C-alpha positions in Angstrom: 17.6 -22.7 -23.9 17.5 -20.4 -20.8 13.9 -19.5 -21.5 13.0 -23.1 -21.9 14.7 -24.0 -18.6 12.8 -21.2 -16.9 9.6 -22.4 -18.3 10.2 -26.0 -17.1 11.2 -24.7 -13.6 7.9 -22.7 -13.5 5.8 -25.7 -14.6 7.7 -27.9 -12.1 7.0 -25.5 -9.2 3.4 -25.1 -10.2 2.9 -28.9 -10.3 4.7 -29.2 -6.9 2.3 -26.6 -5.4 -0.7 -28.4 -6.8 0.6 -31.7 -5.5 1.2 -30.3 -2.0 -2.3 -28.9 -1.9 -3.8 -32.2 -3.1 -1.9 -34.2 -0.5 -2.8 -31.8 2.3 -6.4 -32.0 1.4 -6.5 -35.8 0.9 -4.3 -37.2 3.6 -3.2 -34.6 6.2 -6.0 -33.0 8.0 -4.6 -30.5 10.5 -5.7 -31.1 14.2 -8.5 -28.7 15.1 -9.4 -27.9 11.5 -12.3 -29.2 9.5 -11.9 -30.7 6.0 -13.2 -27.4 4.6 -10.5 -25.3 6.5 -7.8 -27.7 5.5 -8.8 -27.6 1.9 -8.8 -23.8 1.9 -5.3 -23.8 3.3 -4.1 -26.3 0.7 -5.6 -24.3 -2.2 -4.1 -21.1 -0.9 -0.7 -22.7 -0.7 -1.0 -23.8 -4.3 -2.1 -20.3 -5.4 0.8 -18.6 -3.6 3.3 -20.9 -5.3 1.7 -20.2 -8.7 1.8 -16.4 -7.9 5.5 -16.6 -7.0 6.4 -18.7 -10.1 4.2 -16.7 -12.5 3.0 -19.9 -14.3 -0.2 -18.1 -15.1 -1.3 -14.4 -15.0 -2.1 -13.4 -11.5 -5.7 -12.8 -12.0 -6.1 -16.2 -13.8 -4.5 -17.9 -10.7 -6.9 -16.0 -8.5 -9.9 -17.2 -10.6 -8.6 -20.8 -10.3 -8.2 -20.4 -6.6 -11.8 -19.0 -6.2 -13.3 -21.8 -8.3 -11.5 -24.5 -6.2 -12.7 -22.8 -3.0 -16.3 -23.3 -4.2 -15.9 -26.7 -5.9 -13.4 -28.5 -3.6 -13.6 -26.7 -0.3 -17.4 -26.1 -0.4 -17.1 -22.4 0.3 -20.2 -20.4 -0.7 -20.1 -18.3 -3.8 -21.2 -15.3 -1.8 -18.2 -15.6 0.6 -15.7 -16.3 -2.2 -16.7 -13.3 -4.3 -17.9 -11.1 -1.4 -15.6 -8.2 -2.3 -17.4 -7.6 -5.5 -20.6 -6.9 -3.6 -18.8 -4.7 -1.1 -18.2 -1.0 -1.1 -14.4 -1.6 -1.2 -14.3 -2.9 -4.7 -16.6 -0.2 -6.1 -14.6 2.4 -4.3 -11.4 1.1 -5.9 -13.1 1.2 -9.3 -14.0 4.8 -8.8 -10.4 5.6 -7.5 -8.8 3.9 -10.5 -11.1 5.8 -12.8 -10.2 9.1 -11.1 -6.6 8.2 -11.8 -7.4 7.7 -15.5 -9.2 11.0 -15.7 -6.3 12.9 -14.0 -3.8 11.2 -16.4 -5.7 11.7 -19.6 -6.7 15.3 -18.8 -3.1 16.2 -18.1 -3.8 17.2 -14.5 -1.7 14.4 -13.1 1.4 15.7 -14.9 0.7 19.3 -13.9 0.5 18.3 -10.3 3.6 16.3 -10.6 5.5 19.2 -12.0 4.1 21.5 -9.2 5.3 19.1 -6.5 8.7 18.8 -8.1 9.0 22.6 -8.4 8.1 23.1 -4.7 10.7 20.7 -3.6 14.3 20.8 -4.9 14.7 18.1 -7.6 17.1 16.0 -5.6 16.0 12.4 -4.8 16.3 13.3 -1.1 13.7 16.1 -1.4 11.3 14.1 -3.6 11.3 11.4 -1.0 10.4 14.0 1.6 7.7 15.2 -0.7 6.1 11.8 -0.9 6.3 11.3 2.9 4.8 14.7 3.5 2.0 14.3 0.9 0.9 10.9 2.3 1.0 12.1 5.9 -0.9 15.3 5.2 -3.6 13.5 3.1 -3.9 10.7 5.7 -6.6 12.2 7.9 -8.6 13.5 5.0 -9.5 10.3 3.2 -10.4 7.3 5.4 -9.6 4.7 2.7 -5.9 3.8 2.5 -6.5 1.8 -0.8 -8.1 4.9 -2.4 -5.1 7.0 -1.4 -2.7 4.4 -2.8 -4.6 4.2 -6.0 -4.6 8.0 -6.4 -1.0 8.8 -5.2 0.9 5.9 -6.9 0.3 7.3 -10.5 1.3 10.7 -9.2 4.6 9.3 -7.8 5.3 7.5 -11.0 4.6 10.7 -13.0 7.1 12.5 -10.8 9.7 9.8 -11.3 9.2 10.0 -15.1 9.5 13.8 -15.0 12.8 13.5 -13.2 14.1 10.8 -15.6 14.2 7.9 -13.1 14.2 4.6 -14.8 11.0 2.7 -14.0 11.6 -0.3 -11.7 15.0 1.2 -11.0 16.4 2.1 -7.6 15.1 5.6 -7.4 11.7 4.8 -8.8 11.4 2.0 -6.3 12.4 4.4 -3.5 9.8 7.0 -4.5 7.1 4.2 -4.5 8.3 3.0 -1.1 8.2 6.6 0.3 4.7 7.1 -1.1 3.4 3.9 0.5 5.1 4.7 3.8 3.7 8.2 3.9 0.1 7.0 3.3 0.3 4.1 5.7 2.3 5.3 8.7 -0.1 8.1 9.6 -3.0 5.6 9.7 -2.4 4.1 13.2 -1.9 7.5 14.7 -5.1 9.2 13.5 -8.4 7.4 13.8 -9.9 9.1 10.8 -7.1 8.1 8.5 -8.4 4.6 8.0 -11.6 2.6 8.6 -9.4 0.1 10.4 -8.9 2.8 13.1 -12.6 3.1 13.7 -12.9 -0.7 13.8 -10.2 -0.9 16.4 -11.7 1.8 18.5 -15.0 -0.1 18.5 -13.2 -3.1 20.1 -12.1 -1.1 23.1 -14.1 -1.1 26.4 -16.4 2.0 26.8 -14.2 3.6 29.5 -11.1 3.3 27.3 -12.9 4.8 24.3 -13.8 7.8 26.5 -10.1 8.1 27.4 -8.9 8.0 23.8 -10.6 10.6 21.6 -8.9 11.6 18.4 -6.6 14.1 20.1 -5.4 11.8 22.9 -5.0 8.9 20.5 -2.7 11.0 18.4 -0.7 12.2 21.4 -0.2 8.7 22.6 0.9 7.5 19.1 3.0 10.5 18.1 6.5 9.2 19.1 5.8 6.1 17.0 4.9 8.2 14.0 8.0 10.4 14.3 10.4 7.4 14.8 8.9 5.4 11.9 8.9 8.3 9.4 12.4 9.3 10.3 13.8 5.8 10.1 12.2 5.2 6.8 13.5 8.4 5.3 17.1 7.5 6.2 16.6 3.9 5.1 15.1 4.8 1.7 17.9 7.2 1.1 20.5 4.6 2.0 19.0 1.8 0.0 17.8 3.7 -3.1 19.4 7.2 -3.1 22.6 6.5 -4.9 24.2 4.2 -7.4 21.7 4.8 -10.2 21.9 7.5 -12.9 18.9 9.2 -14.3 17.5 7.6 -17.4 18.8 8.5 -20.8 16.6 10.3 -23.3 15.7 7.1 -24.9 14.7 5.5 -21.6 12.5 8.4 -20.7 10.9 8.5 -24.1 10.4 4.8 -24.0 8.7 4.8 -20.6 5.1 3.9 -21.1 2.6 6.7 -20.9 5.1 9.5 -21.7 3.8 12.0 -24.3 5.7 13.1 -27.4 6.2 16.5 -25.9 8.3 14.9 -23.2 10.4 13.2 -25.9 11.1 16.6 -27.5 11.9 18.3 -24.2 14.3 15.5 -23.3 16.2 15.9 -26.5 16.5 19.6 -26.1 17.8 19.1 -22.5 17.0 22.4 -20.9 14.3 24.0 -23.0 11.6 22.1 -21.0 11.3 20.7 -17.6 12.2 17.1 -18.3 15.4 18.1 -20.1 16.4 20.4 -17.3 15.8 17.7 -14.7 17.7 15.2 -16.7 20.7 17.5 -17.0 20.5 18.3 -13.3 20.4 14.6 -12.4 23.4 13.9 -14.7 25.4 16.6 -12.9 24.2 15.2 -9.6 25.4 11.7 -10.4 28.8 13.0 -11.6 29.1 15.0 -8.3 28.2 11.9 -6.3 30.8 9.8 -8.1 33.5 12.4 -7.5 32.9 12.8 -3.8 34.6 10.3 -1.5 31.9 10.3 1.1 28.6 11.5 -0.5 25.6 12.2 1.5 22.6 10.0 1.2 21.0 10.7 -2.2 23.8 13.2 -3.2 23.5 16.9 -3.7 21.8 18.8 -6.5 24.2 21.3 -8.1 21.2 23.3 -9.4 19.1 23.6 -6.3 18.9 27.4 -6.6 17.7 27.4 -10.2 14.1 27.8 -10.9 12.2 25.0 -12.6 10.0 26.1 -15.5 6.8 24.1 -15.7 6.5 24.4 -19.5 2.8 24.2 -19.2 0.1 26.4 -20.6 -2.8 27.6 -18.5 -5.4 25.1 -17.3 -7.4 23.7 -20.2 -11.2 23.3 -19.9 -10.8 19.5 -19.4 -8.2 20.1 -16.6 -10.5 22.6 -14.9 -13.4 20.1 -15.0 -11.2 17.3 -13.6 -9.8 19.6 -10.9 -13.3 20.5 -9.8 -14.3 16.8 -9.7 -11.3 15.7 -7.7 -11.5 18.6 -5.2 -15.2 18.0 -4.5 -14.6 14.3 -4.2 -11.7 14.7 -1.7 -13.7 17.2 0.3 -16.7 14.9 0.5 -14.5 11.9 1.4 -12.8 14.0 4.2 -16.1 15.2 5.6 -17.9 11.8 5.5 -18.5 11.8 9.3 -20.6 15.0 9.0 -22.7 14.3 5.9 -22.8 10.4 6.2 -22.6 9.9 2.4 -20.6 6.8 1.9 -17.2 7.1 0.2 -18.3 4.6 -2.4 -21.3 6.7 -3.4 -19.1 9.8 -3.7 -16.6 8.0 -5.8 -19.2 6.6 -8.2 -20.8 10.0 -8.5 -17.4 11.4 -9.5 -17.1 8.6 -12.1 -20.4 9.6 -13.5 -19.5 13.3 -13.7 -16.3 12.5 -15.5 -18.5 11.1 -18.3 -21.1 13.8 -18.1 -18.4 16.6 -18.3 -16.6 14.6 -21.1 -13.3 14.3 -19.1 -13.2 10.6 -20.2 -15.2 8.6 -22.7 -16.2 5.0 -23.0 -13.1 3.8 -25.0 -10.8 5.6 -22.4 -12.7 3.9 -19.6 -12.4 0.5 -21.2 -8.7 0.8 -22.0 -7.5 3.0 -19.1 -8.9 1.1 -16.1 -6.8 -2.0 -15.2 -9.7 -4.5 -15.2 -7.5 -7.6 -14.7 -6.0 -6.0 -11.6 -9.5 -5.1 -10.2 -10.5 -8.7 -10.8 -7.4 -10.0 -8.9 -7.9 -7.5 -6.1 -11.6 -8.5 -5.7 -10.8 -12.2 -5.3 -7.7 -11.6 -3.1 -9.6 -9.4 -0.7 -12.4 -12.0 -0.5 -10.0 -14.3 1.3 -11.1 -12.7 4.6 -14.7 -13.9 4.1 -13.4 -17.3 2.9 -11.3 -17.8 6.0 -14.1 -16.7 8.3 -16.6 -19.2 6.7 -14.0 -22.0 7.0 -13.4 -21.3 10.7 -9.7 -20.5 10.2 -9.7 -17.2 12.0 -10.9 -18.8 15.3 -8.5 -21.7 15.0 -5.5 -19.3 14.5 -6.3 -17.3 17.6 -6.9 -20.3 19.8 -3.6 -21.8 18.6 -1.6 -18.7 19.4 -3.4 -17.8 22.6 -0.7 -19.3 25.0 2.0 -17.3 23.2 0.2 -14.0 24.0 -0.2 -15.0 27.7 3.5 -15.8 28.0 4.5 -12.2 26.9 2.4 -10.4 29.4 5.1 -10.1 32.1 7.5 -7.7 30.2 6.2 -4.6 28.5 9.0 -4.6 25.8 8.4 -8.3 25.1 4.7 -7.7 25.1 4.5 -5.0 22.4 7.2 -6.7 20.3 5.6 -10.1 20.7 2.2 -8.8 19.6 3.8 -7.1 16.6 5.8 -10.2 15.5 2.8 -12.5 16.0 0.7 -10.1 14.0 3.1 -10.2 11.1 3.0 -14.0 11.1 -0.8 -14.4 11.5 -1.5 -11.9 8.8 -0.4 -14.5 6.2 -3.5 -16.5 7.3 -6.0 -13.9 8.6 -6.2 -11.7 5.5 -8.6 -9.0 6.7 -7.0 -6.3 8.9 -10.3 -5.5 10.6 -11.1 -9.2 11.1 -7.7 -9.8 12.6 -7.9 -6.9 15.0 -11.4 -7.8 16.1 -10.4 -11.4 16.9 -7.2 -10.3 18.6 -8.8 -7.7 20.8 -11.6 -10.2 21.8 -8.8 -12.2 23.3 -6.4 -9.5 24.5 -8.9 -7.1 26.2 -9.7 -9.5 29.1 -6.0 -10.3 29.3 -5.1 -6.6 29.5 -7.3 -6.1 32.5 -5.7 -9.1 34.3 -2.1 -7.8 33.9 -2.8 -4.1 34.4 -2.1 -3.0 30.8 -4.3 -0.5 29.0 -6.0 -2.3 26.1 -5.2 0.6 23.8 -1.5 -0.3 24.0 -2.2 -3.8 22.8 -4.5 -2.7 20.0 -2.1 -0.1 18.8 0.8 -2.6 18.9 -1.1 -4.9 16.6 -2.4 -2.0 14.4 1.2 -0.8 13.9 2.2 -4.1 12.4 -1.0 -5.2 10.8 0.2 -3.9 7.4 2.3 -6.3 5.4 2.8 -6.9 1.7 5.2 -9.8 1.5 2.5 -11.4 -0.5 0.3 -9.2 -2.6 -3.0 -10.5 -1.2 -2.1 -9.4 2.3 -2.7 -5.6 1.8 -5.5 -3.8 0.0 -3.5 -0.5 0.1 -0.5 -2.2 -1.5 -2.6 -4.0 -4.1 -4.4 -0.7 -5.0 -1.1 1.3 -5.3 0.8 -1.4 -7.1 -1.8 -2.0 -9.8 -2.8 1.6 -10.1 0.5 1.9 -12.0 0.2 -1.6 -13.5 3.3 -2.8 -11.6 5.5 -0.6 -13.8 7.0 1.7 -11.2 8.7 -0.9 -9.0 9.1 -4.7 -8.9 7.1 -6.6 -6.3 10.2 -8.6 -5.3 12.0 -5.4 -4.3 9.0 -3.9 -2.5 8.5 -7.2 -0.6 12.1 -6.9 0.6 11.4 -3.3 1.8 8.3 -4.6 3.6 10.6 -6.4 6.0 12.5 -3.2 6.5 9.4 -1.1 7.1 8.0 -3.6 9.6 11.3 -3.5 11.5 11.0 0.3 11.8 7.5 -0.2 13.1 8.8 -2.5 15.8 11.6 0.0 16.7 8.9 2.7 17.1 7.0 0.4 19.6 10.2 -0.1 21.6 10.7 3.7 21.8 7.1 4.2 22.9 7.3 1.8 25.9 8.9 4.3 28.4 6.6 7.1 27.0 3.5 4.9 27.6 4.8 4.0 31.0 5.1 7.7 31.8 1.5 8.2 30.6 0.3 5.4 32.9 -0.7 3.1 30.0 1.8 0.4 30.9 
């Protein structure tokens, strides 16, 4: 009866979403918007309702939305499916395939064990490991989505090795730390994301000369420190206690775990997983017995060495390691050799077949094709909105609000951040949003004596959001790189609000620093 009630609720919500869209399109044109733009908004509202209720698989809803864009709203097929002809989608395909190769070769598990060995196996230290890994890799690979697609499976492997229940509190905390580490460094180092290069291009020539990579990082450094520190403590407070490590059956039952992990869990100490499980059990007992435990608890076995239980690198692991190292180096040095990241990624895909790291059946079954289809359509929303004229309408509507904030530096940076969060529900492309915003704000900055970089950075700091999955390519790539098995979207959407609040706090801290630098 409960299942039937849930099904009826889903169908009712889905019908309501479709009805709202139909009424909006048929009877309620929004002032300043064409029929086409109004139809796009209505169809998107319906799709969001369907995604929330789960009436259809996500990629099926995305396909329905795309078809309605073409048939009902009159959007061109080229704009609707533009992502599939872009370098982004093919780069994600290669990144997903690299993840498959690292997993099937055993290299992913080996790296996970190495990271866990280097850091004490407390939840606290593994959170630090995720933050450090994302921050260090940030400047090396300019695509945040690729980093998310590569590091999310690694984070899930670490959680599995430590016996954290998938979609439990600690697994969710590790995923959040991984995402925060990758993303937070992006606004502070231009080379960490293509969005940084796009933002720099919107600045006047004299401002670009003032902000090279070094000076950009110096101006943004306080924000980076504040946001990383706040997120560490918040992740520890929200996810670091109250959940025990998974039982042997839970660890064995986790998808993707090998039979060797099952045996090692049952032996509890003869292999790494068993040792980690025992350590976590003792840790949880210690946490429950202490009246005022520290965030994440303490590990009673911090001083014990962790055996990796792994044999020397196999031939397949060596081949996969060579492919991934060459790929990352070429991605990191793209400004020097000018070979596109997409071309490098697809070449790596080819070499995985040539060197027999993966085969065709593995490629077919290992890559999450439904997720890639969903991502391709979702990321195409930016082109759809541009063709419908929604981007310009949004900026014209919100222009007076930006002008009203110019008098107070604190209100200015906070207002730009908050407005950015709101508008990103409608302007899906980060680059498109920043281009439109800076076209309006650069002249305003000159009139009020504010350096345009401050305005651009304030928007860039908050341009990330994943309340809805379609908002963020990095979130989509990371979430679906592990098939949504590591953490629930509902929990991660809640943490999105927390993360954005820390970004706003970082901007507030930066105001006096920027005033001292003469930027405000």
